[in-house]
C-alpha positions as CSV (number, residue, x, y, z in Angstrom):
1,X,-44.2,-10.2,0.0
2,X,-40.7,-9.7,1.2
3,X,-37.2,-9.7,-0.5
4,X,-34.6,-10.6,1.7
5,X,-31.8,-9.4,-0.7
6,X,-29.6,-12.2,-0.2
7,X,-26.5,-12.0,-2.3
8,X,-24.0,-14.9,-3.2
9,X,-20.4,-13.8,-4.3
10,X,-18.5,-16.1,-6.2
11,X,-15.1,-15.2,-6.8
12,X,-11.7,-16.4,-6.1
13,X,-10.1,-13.0,-5.9
14,X,-10.0,-12.3,-2.0
15,X,-9.5,-8.9,-2.4
16,X,-12.6,-8.1,-4.1
17,X,-14.5,-10.6,-2.2
18,X,-13.7,-8.8,1.1
19,X,-14.4,-5.4,-0.2
20,X,-17.9,-6.3,-1.7
21,X,-18.7,-8.3,1.4
22,X,-17.7,-5.3,3.7
23,X,-19.7,-3.0,1.5
24,X,-22.8,-4.9,0.8
25,X,-23.1,-5.8,4.8
26,X,-23.0,-2.4,5.9
27,X,-25.5,-1.7,3.6
28,X,-28.1,-4.3,5.1
29,X,-27.5,-7.0,2.7
30,X,-27.0,-10.7,3.6
31,X,-24.0,-11.9,2.1
32,X,-22.3,-15.4,1.5
33,X,-19.0,-15.9,-0.5
34,X,-17.6,-18.6,-2.2
35,X,-13.8,-18.9,-3.9
36,X,-14.6,-21.4,-6.1
37,X,-17.5,-23.4,-8.1
38,X,-18.1,-26.3,-5.8
39,X,-18.5,-23.8,-2.8
40,X,-20.7,-21.5,-4.9
41,X,-23.3,-24.2,-6.0
42,X,-23.1,-25.9,-2.5
43,X,-24.3,-22.2,-1.2
44,X,-26.8,-21.7,-3.9
45,X,-28.9,-24.6,-2.9
46,X,-28.7,-23.8,0.8
47,X,-28.5,-20.0,0.8
48,X,-31.2,-19.2,-1.8
49,X,-29.8,-15.7,-2.9
50,X,-31.9,-13.2,-4.9
51,X,-28.6,-12.1,-6.8
52,X,-25.3,-13.7,-7.5
53,X,-22.0,-11.7,-8.2
54,X,-20.2,-14.4,-10.5
55,X,-16.7,-14.1,-11.6
56,X,-15.9,-15.3,-14.9
57,X,-12.4,-16.7,-14.2
58,X,-12.6,-19.3,-11.3
59,X,-10.3,-22.4,-10.8
60,X,-11.3,-25.6,-12.2
61,X,-14.9,-24.5,-13.7
62,X,-15.4,-20.9,-15.6
63,X,-18.2,-18.5,-14.2
64,X,-19.8,-19.1,-17.7
65,X,-20.0,-22.7,-17.0
66,X,-21.7,-22.2,-14.0
67,X,-24.1,-20.0,-15.2
68,X,-25.0,-22.2,-17.9
69,X,-25.5,-24.9,-15.6
70,X,-27.8,-23.0,-13.2
71,X,-29.6,-21.8,-16.1
72,X,-30.4,-25.4,-17.5
73,X,-31.3,-26.8,-13.9
74,X,-33.2,-23.9,-12.6
75,X,-36.2,-23.4,-15.0
76,X,-37.8,-20.6,-12.7
77,X,-35.0,-18.2,-13.7
78,X,-35.5,-16.2,-10.4
79,X,-31.7,-15.6,-9.6
80,X,-30.4,-12.4,-11.0
81,X,-27.1,-12.9,-11.8
82,X,-24.3,-10.3,-12.4
83,X,-20.9,-11.4,-14.0
84,X,-18.0,-9.8,-13.0
85,X,-14.9,-9.8,-15.3
86,X,-11.9,-8.1,-16.5
87,X,-13.1,-9.3,-19.8
88,X,-13.8,-6.3,-21.8
89,X,-14.5,-7.3,-25.5
90,X,-18.1,-7.3,-26.8
91,X,-18.0,-10.9,-27.6
92,X,-17.3,-11.7,-24.2
93,X,-20.2,-9.7,-22.8
94,X,-22.5,-11.3,-25.5
95,X,-21.3,-14.7,-24.3
96,X,-22.2,-13.9,-20.6
97,X,-25.6,-12.6,-21.6
98,X,-26.1,-15.6,-24.0
99,X,-25.3,-18.0,-21.0
100,X,-27.9,-16.2,-18.9
101,X,-26.5,-13.3,-17.0
102,X,-28.6,-10.6,-16.3
103,X,-26.1,-8.0,-15.9
104,X,-22.3,-7.8,-16.6
105,X,-19.8,-5.4,-14.7
106,X,-16.1,-4.9,-15.7
107,X,-13.1,-5.3,-13.3
108,X,-12.1,-2.9,-11.9
109,X,-15.5,-1.3,-11.0
110,X,-16.7,1.2,-8.6
111,X,-18.9,0.7,-5.6
112,X,-21.3,3.1,-6.9
113,X,-21.5,1.0,-10.1
114,X,-21.9,-2.0,-8.3
115,X,-24.7,-0.9,-6.1
116,X,-26.3,0.7,-9.1
117,X,-26.3,-2.8,-10.9
118,X,-27.6,-4.5,-7.6
119,X,-30.3,-2.2,-7.0
120,X,-31.4,-2.9,-10.6
121,X,-31.3,-6.6,-10.0
122,X,-33.5,-6.1,-6.6
123,X,-35.9,-4.2,-8.6
124,X,-36.5,-6.8,-11.3
125,X,-36.7,-9.7,-8.6
126,X,-39.4,-7.5,-6.8
127,X,-41.2,-7.0,-10.2
128,X,-41.1,-10.7,-11.0
129,X,-42.0,-11.9,-7.6
130,X,-45.2,-9.4,-7.4
131,X,-46.4,-10.5,-10.9
132,X,-46.4,-14.3,-9.7
133,X,-47.9,-13.3,-6.6
134,X,-50.6,-11.5,-8.2
135,X,-51.1,-14.3,-11.1
136,X,-51.5,-16.7,-8.0
137,X,-54.2,-14.5,-6.2
138,X,-55.9,-14.3,-9.7
139,X,-55.8,-17.9,-10.5
140,X,-57.4,-18.5,-6.7
141,X,-60.3,-15.9,-7.5
142,X,-61.1,-17.6,-10.9
143,X,-60.8,-20.9,-9.1
144,X,-63.5,-19.8,-6.6
145,X,-65.8,-17.9,-9.4
146,X,-65.7,-21.2,-11.2
147,X,-66.7,-23.5,-8.3
148,X,-69.4,-20.8,-7.6
149,X,-70.7,-20.8,-11.1
150,X,-70.9,-24.8,-11.2
151,X,-72.8,-24.9,-7.8
152,X,-75.2,-22.2,-8.9
153,X,-78.0,-24.1,-10.5
154,X,-78.0,-27.0,-8.5
155,X,-78.0,-25.2,-5.1
156,X,-80.5,-22.3,-5.9
157,X,-83.6,-23.8,-4.3
158,X,-84.7,-20.8,-2.1
159,X,-84.5,-17.0,-2.1
160,X,-82.3,-16.9,0.9
161,X,-79.8,-19.4,-0.7
162,X,-79.8,-17.2,-4.1
163,X,-79.2,-14.3,-2.2
164,X,-76.1,-15.8,-0.2
165,X,-74.8,-16.9,-3.5
166,X,-75.2,-13.6,-5.2
167,X,-73.3,-11.8,-2.4
168,X,-70.4,-14.4,-2.4
169,X,-70.3,-13.9,-6.2
170,X,-70.5,-10.0,-5.9
171,X,-67.5,-10.1,-3.2
172,X,-65.5,-12.3,-5.4
173,X,-66.0,-10.0,-8.6
174,X,-64.8,-7.0,-6.3
175,X,-61.8,-8.9,-5.2
176,X,-61.1,-9.8,-9.2
177,X,-61.5,-6.4,-10.3
178,X,-59.3,-5.0,-7.4
179,X,-56.5,-7.5,-8.3
180,X,-56.9,-6.4,-12.0
181,X,-56.2,-3.0,-10.8
182,X,-53.2,-3.9,-8.8
183,X,-51.9,-6.3,-11.8
184,X,-52.2,-3.2,-14.2
185,X,-50.1,-1.0,-11.6
186,X,-47.5,-3.5,-11.5
187,X,-46.7,-3.7,-15.5
188,X,-47.0,0.1,-16.0
């Protein structure tokens, strides 16, 4: 499982965009930028970022409107969105979270604060993707177990076949037991 740490920045303030891009690129992130909603949505479809830094105040369509649209269209919610805004009122922050933001950073911000928020998003992305990966492994193990159980009564005709089936069943149960330990470790 590999997180590419791709970040999409949608902000019409070129000063912030250039500063953010320079700092993130120097620290190993793959960064794409957009100055408006149209460019941002196009990049979202082609770039597939893990994290999006989204300014509230954009020309034509606000960041909140973009966010609400993204959350309606993308049912998996695997995109971690950090709203960037000069709006400091509690109702604005609540509105951003209600629209689907995962975090909220007030402009102007320090690079240390932004990095802390981004790394929190990366941890969240990894945890979510790890759980999806582990669930898929478990479902595959259950499917194999079910297939073995369905064939067991009809295919057990010789002692050798029985031994092979039991060996396969034992291997599968060991795998499931191991996966359960991994899954429990991810959740704790």
